[in-house]
N, C-alpha and C positions, 0 to 999 in steps of 0.2 A: 715599779712600772718599767716595762721594757719598751724603749722607743724603736718603732719600726721605720727603717729608711727605705723609701721606694724611689727608684730612679725613674724619671719620666721625660719623654721627648719635649723640649721646650716649644717646639713649633707645631707639633702634632700630638697633643697629650693622649696617652693611652687611656681608653675608656675604663678599663678595669681599675687602674690606679686612681682615677678621678672618682669613680663610684665608691671605692673603698674608703678614700679620704672623706668624701661627702657623708658617708654613713657614720664616720667618727664624729663629724661636726653635728649631725642631726641627733646623735646620742648624747651630746653635751661635752664631747671631748675636744682636745686641742690638736691642731695640725699646723705645722710650719710649712709655708708655701712660698714659692718664688714670686716676686714682682720685678718690674723693671728697675726699681730703686734698690731695695734690700729685701731680705727674706722677712716675711711677716708671720706672726703667730696668731692663727685664726681660730675663732670660736663664734658660735651663733650669737650675733649682736643683740638679739631679742630675748635671750635667755640669761637672766641675771646670774644664775648659778654658774653657767659656763663662762661668763665674763669674769666672775670672781676667780675662777680657776686660772685665767690668764695672769692676774695680779699675783696669785700664789706661786705660779711656776716661775715668773720673772723676778719675784721679790720686788715688785713695782709698788710705789705708794698709791693708795687707792684713790687719792684726790687728783691723780694725773689722768686727764681724759684720753680717750682712745679714738683712733680714726676708724670709721666704718667704711668698708669696701663694698661697692655694688658692681653688678656686671653690665648695667645699662643706665643711661642718665635718668630715665623715667622713674627708676626705683628710688631716687633721692627724694621724690615727692612723698614717699611713704614714711620718710624719716624726719622731715621738717619742711620749712617754708622756703620754696625756691622762687625767687623773683626773676624778672626778665634779664637783669644784669648777670645773675648766676647762670641762667640758661645760655647766654652768649658765651660766657667763659667755658661752659661745658662743651659747647659746639666747637670752640677753638682748641681746647686743651685736653678734652677727654676722648678716649682713654689717654692717661698720661700722669706725670708726677705733679699734679695740682690738687690740693685738698681745699675744699671750701667749708668754712665755718658758717652754718646757717642756724636760724632759730629752730630748736628741737621740737618735734611733735610729741604728743602725749604717750606714744607707744615706745619711746626710746628709754631704756632703763637708766636710772641715775648712775649705775655702775659704769656705764659707757661715757656719760657726759662729765664725770667727775664732780657732780653736783651743780654744774652750770646749766643755764637755760639754752645752751647752744649745743650743736652736735657737728663734728667734723666728718665730712664725707668725701670720698674720691672713688674714681673708676680706674683701676690699674691697667697698664698697657702691657699685659703679659698673658699669652694664651692659656697657661696653666691656671693662673689666678682666676681668670674669667670663667674657665670651664668649671673650676671648683665651686665658685660662688653660684653659678647657674645650676649645677647639679645638686648643691646643698639646699637650694630653694629658700635661702635666708641670706640677709646681708651678713658680712663677716666683720666682727671687731678684729683689728689686726695691727697691733703695735709691732715693732721690730722684734724678731725672734732671738733675743739674747737676754742674759741676766741683766737686770736693771743697772744702769751706769756703765756697762761695758761697751766697747766699740760695736756698732751695729753689724749684723752678719750679712756678708755678700755672697756666701757659699753655704751649701748644706753642711760642710765640715765645720764651719764657724758655729752653726746652730747646734750641732752635735756636741761641740766643745763646751757650750754653755748649758744646754738643756737636756742632755742625754739622761734618760730615766725620769724626767719631769714632765714629758708630754708624750702623747700616744704615737704621733707619726710625723715624719718629715718627707715632703716631696722634693726630691733632688733634681733640679732642672739645669744644673750648672751655675756659673757665676752670674750675678746681676749685672746689668749694663750701666745704669746711671751711677750707682754707687753711693749716692747720698739720698736722704729721704726726700719726700715730696715738699714742695713749697706749700705753706699753710696761709690762706688768705681769709680774713674775716670779712664777709660781705653783708653783715647785719647793720653796718653803719652807712651814713650818707656817703662817706669816702672810705673805700676799702682799706683795711689795715693788714700789712704784711706781718704776720705773727712769727713765721719761721721761713728764712730763705731756703730754697731747695732746687729741685731739678728744673723748674720753670723760672726764668729770670724775672726780676721786677721790671726790667726794661720791656719784656714781652707783654707783661700784664698791663703796663701803662699804655702801650700801643693799642691794646684792646679796649680798655675801659677808662682811660684818662688817669687822673691823679690817684696815687696810692700813698698812704702814710707808711714810710719805710722803717721806722725805728720805734716800736712801742716801748713804753716803760715796763718795769718788771711786772706790775699788776696786769697790764694788757697782754704781755707776752705769755703769762701764765694761763691764758685762755686757750693756748695751743697745746695739742698733744706733744709731749717730748721736750718741753721747755721749762718745766717747773723745778727740775732737779738736775744735778750734775749728770752729764751723759758722756758717752763715747770715750771714757777714760780707760787706757790700758793699765796694766799692773805696775808700770814704772812711770815716774813723773814726765810731763811734757813741758818743754820750754819753747816759747814762741820766738821765732826769728823774723823781725820786721825791718831789718836793715837800718835800724836807727842806733845800733850799738848797745841798747839797753840790755839785750840778752846776755852780754858778756859778764854782767854783774849779778846774774841770777844765782842765788846761793845753791840751787839744785844742781848746777853744773860743777860745783865743788871748787871753782876757781882754777882748775887745772885741765878742764875739758877731758877728763879721763872717762872711758867707758861710755862714750856718746854714740848713739845711733842717729841717723839723719833721714828726714823725709822732706822732699821739696822738689823744685824745678831747677833752681840755680845750683852750681857746684857747692858742696859743703864747705863752710868757712873754716872748719877745723878738721883735724884728723879724727876719723870715726872708726868704730869697730864694725858697723854695718850701715847700709844706706839703701833707700829706694828713691830713685829720681824719675820724674815724669817728664814727658816731652811737651805737655800742654796743660792748661788749667783743667780742661775737660778730662784728660787722663788722670790728673791729680784727684779730681772728684770721684772718678770711677774706681780708683785704687786706694783711696785714703784709708778706709777702715781695715782692709786686708793688710796694708802696710803697717798700720799701728799694731795689729796682732802679730805680724812677723817680727817687728822690732822688739816687742816684749819677750819674744822667744830667742832673741839673738845673743843674749848674755850681756847686753848693754845695761847701764844703770840709769840712763836718762835718754829721752828722745828730744832732739832739736828739730822743730817743725817749722818750715818756712811758710809764712802767710802770703797767699797769692794776692793779686790786685783785687780791690773791692768793687768788682763789677761782674755782671753775668753770674755764672755758676761759682766764680771765685768768692762771691759773697757767702754762699752756702758753705764752702770749704773753710773760710775764715770763722764762721759761726761755730762749726763743729770743732775746729781746733781750739778755739778760745774756751769752749766748755770742757773739752778734753783736758785742757791745762788747768782747769779749776777756777775759771773766771766766774765768780758768783754774781756778777752784775746782772745776769738775766734770770737768776733763780728767785723763787719766792716760796 
């Protein structure tokens, strides 16, 4: 298969490119498309065969549920049960990086839900994504457009690096803005459960709907797309720097701190062969995955990654870094 790369204006999507990509979707093919968070790998969410092609292209375990993308809030009603609390969240945060886990309707294939009785739904905040969904005429199943376990793609070049020859088309609209995936919130319970931190902070959600359970156990976290298995891992080890001194004894650093690349906000605590430093936690979130990919190409043997404060979008950055480092505490 030859993967076609089509460049498209992120603010004013070209109708020809959108129509061509939508025709691929309607025929059961796969299209990588930009969102405000990362690039997604889209297929017709109502076509089980097309959804299975996503898992094959990514090498993704089939029990890992997918997020379904819609172009307007009302379309969520066709996928599952939307209560008044969910509608309030949609009004406040859609379009945007908030995924709601709702009770699935009978028309949602089990390939999408990972065998669960729930479905994850969101409305992306990107003109190209919304135009593609609207033109396709179907909701799009859309996990991140990378090989399973790799850092998520924030540019079309990242997608091409992982999936060239494995999918039909990539819509290139430049780099994603948010840089970490959506927040995933289970709203099927009396008290909503934060299954995955992301682009919308838990503080903002609490302001909207009150109490939120912040830290589900491994079984509960597995109800969210993208949390059942190790994710975001570059090809070289990641060691976490939490300013408690423990990182110095990590055997992956070799005890001599040779060949270390650094990612973070504070100055690197050791001599490094390459580094990416950010001016704020928001910038860290936006550039995390591209930095991990750059560091694995730097010739370094290990990445030392600073953990930001555990608040706001910093919670999402910490989550991604812990799983990139191989923290299996949230896997199942």
